[in-house]
C-alpha positions as CSV (number, residue, x, y, z in Angstrom):
1,X,17.4,1.6,-11.7
2,X,14.3,2.8,-13.7
3,X,16.1,2.1,-17.0
4,X,16.8,-1.5,-15.8
5,X,13.1,-2.0,-15.0
6,X,12.0,-0.5,-18.3
7,X,14.4,-2.8,-20.1
8,X,13.2,-5.8,-18.3
9,X,9.6,-4.9,-19.0
10,X,10.4,-4.4,-22.7
11,X,12.1,-7.8,-22.8
12,X,9.1,-9.5,-21.1
13,X,6.6,-7.8,-23.5
14,X,8.6,-9.0,-26.5
15,X,8.3,-12.6,-25.3
16,X,4.6,-12.5,-24.5
17,X,1.8,-13.0,-27.0
18,X,-0.7,-10.2,-27.5
19,X,-3.2,-11.4,-24.9
20,X,-0.5,-11.9,-22.2
21,X,1.0,-8.5,-23.0
22,X,-2.4,-6.8,-22.4
23,X,-2.7,-8.6,-19.1
24,X,0.8,-7.6,-18.1
25,X,0.0,-3.9,-18.8
26,X,-3.0,-4.2,-16.4
27,X,-0.6,-5.3,-13.6
28,X,1.3,-2.0,-13.5
29,X,1.7,-0.1,-10.2
30,X,-1.5,1.8,-9.3
31,X,-1.9,5.1,-7.5
32,X,-3.9,5.5,-4.4
33,X,-7.2,6.2,-6.0
34,X,-6.9,3.2,-8.4
35,X,-6.1,1.0,-5.3
36,X,-9.2,2.2,-3.5
37,X,-11.3,1.6,-6.7
38,X,-9.8,-1.8,-6.9
39,X,-11.2,-2.7,-3.5
40,X,-14.7,-2.7,-4.9
41,X,-13.9,-5.3,-7.6
42,X,-13.7,-8.9,-6.7
43,X,-15.2,-11.4,-4.4
44,X,-15.3,-9.4,-1.2
45,X,-16.6,-6.1,-2.5
46,X,-19.9,-6.6,-0.6
47,X,-17.9,-6.7,2.7
48,X,-16.1,-3.5,1.8
49,X,-19.3,-1.7,0.9
50,X,-20.8,-2.9,4.2
51,X,-17.8,-1.8,6.1
52,X,-17.8,1.7,4.5
53,X,-21.5,2.0,5.5
54,X,-20.8,0.9,9.0
55,X,-17.8,3.3,9.1
56,X,-20.1,6.2,8.1
57,X,-22.5,5.3,10.9
58,X,-19.7,5.0,13.5
59,X,-18.3,8.4,12.5
60,X,-21.8,10.0,12.7
61,X,-22.2,8.3,16.2
62,X,-18.8,9.8,17.2
63,X,-19.9,13.3,16.3
64,X,-23.1,12.7,18.3
65,X,-21.0,11.6,21.3
66,X,-18.8,14.7,20.8
67,X,-21.8,17.1,20.8
68,X,-23.3,15.4,23.9
69,X,-19.9,15.5,25.6
70,X,-19.6,19.3,25.0
71,X,-23.2,19.9,26.2
72,X,-22.9,17.9,29.4
73,X,-22.3,19.4,32.9
74,X,-22.0,16.2,35.0
75,X,-18.6,14.5,35.4
76,X,-20.2,11.1,35.2
77,X,-21.9,12.0,31.9
78,X,-18.6,13.5,30.6
79,X,-16.8,10.2,31.3
80,X,-19.6,8.2,29.6
81,X,-19.7,10.3,26.4
82,X,-15.9,10.5,26.2
83,X,-15.7,6.7,26.5
84,X,-18.4,6.2,23.9
85,X,-16.6,8.6,21.6
86,X,-13.3,6.8,22.2
87,X,-14.8,3.4,21.3
88,X,-16.2,4.9,18.1
89,X,-12.8,6.2,17.1
90,X,-11.2,2.8,17.8
91,X,-13.9,1.1,15.8
92,X,-13.5,3.4,12.9
93,X,-9.7,3.0,13.1
94,X,-10.0,-0.8,12.9
95,X,-12.3,-0.6,9.9
96,X,-9.7,1.7,8.2
97,X,-6.9,-0.7,9.1
98,X,-8.9,-3.6,7.5
99,X,-9.3,-1.6,4.3
100,X,-5.7,-0.6,4.1
101,X,-4.7,-4.2,4.6
102,X,-6.9,-5.3,1.7
103,X,-5.3,-2.6,-0.5
104,X,-1.9,-4.0,0.5
105,X,-3.0,-7.6,-0.3
106,X,-4.2,-6.6,-3.7
107,X,-0.9,-4.9,-4.4
108,X,1.0,-8.1,-3.4
109,X,-1.2,-10.2,-5.5
110,X,-0.6,-8.0,-8.5
111,X,3.2,-8.3,-8.0
112,X,3.0,-12.0,-7.6
113,X,1.1,-12.2,-10.9
114,X,3.8,-10.1,-12.5
115,X,6.4,-12.5,-11.2
116,X,4.5,-15.5,-12.5
117,X,4.3,-13.8,-16.0
118,X,8.0,-13.1,-15.9
119,X,8.9,-16.6,-14.9
120,X,6.7,-18.1,-17.6
121,X,8.2,-15.7,-20.1
122,X,11.7,-16.6,-19.2
123,X,11.0,-20.3,-19.1
124,X,9.5,-20.0,-22.6
125,X,12.7,-18.3,-23.8
126,X,14.9,-20.9,-22.2
127,X,13.0,-23.8,-23.8
128,X,13.3,-22.3,-27.3
């Protein structure tokens, strides 16, 4: 399977001009750290920066709730601090989910661009 993909990539690169070949090389599959770094490039990087700051605040608030929960004697206070900590965990989880969905969206966009390049390359070969 890998040889097939390498052969297809080689065929595509042969049909592309120099500028398109460089662009095609940028679209290769990324590892996890490259995907996370890619989140902070683009139109919504400010939202992701803001969400990471909010996530840090929420995690700090969770640890505060945890300390208060462990230092409380009253059952009512235990329930209140446990509920607050649970809400913090849900909030942090939702922020993480948003970030992972953005990473998935970027990967899908990259694959769509690869397909567009492949289609344009093949149509160029057919018309010749």
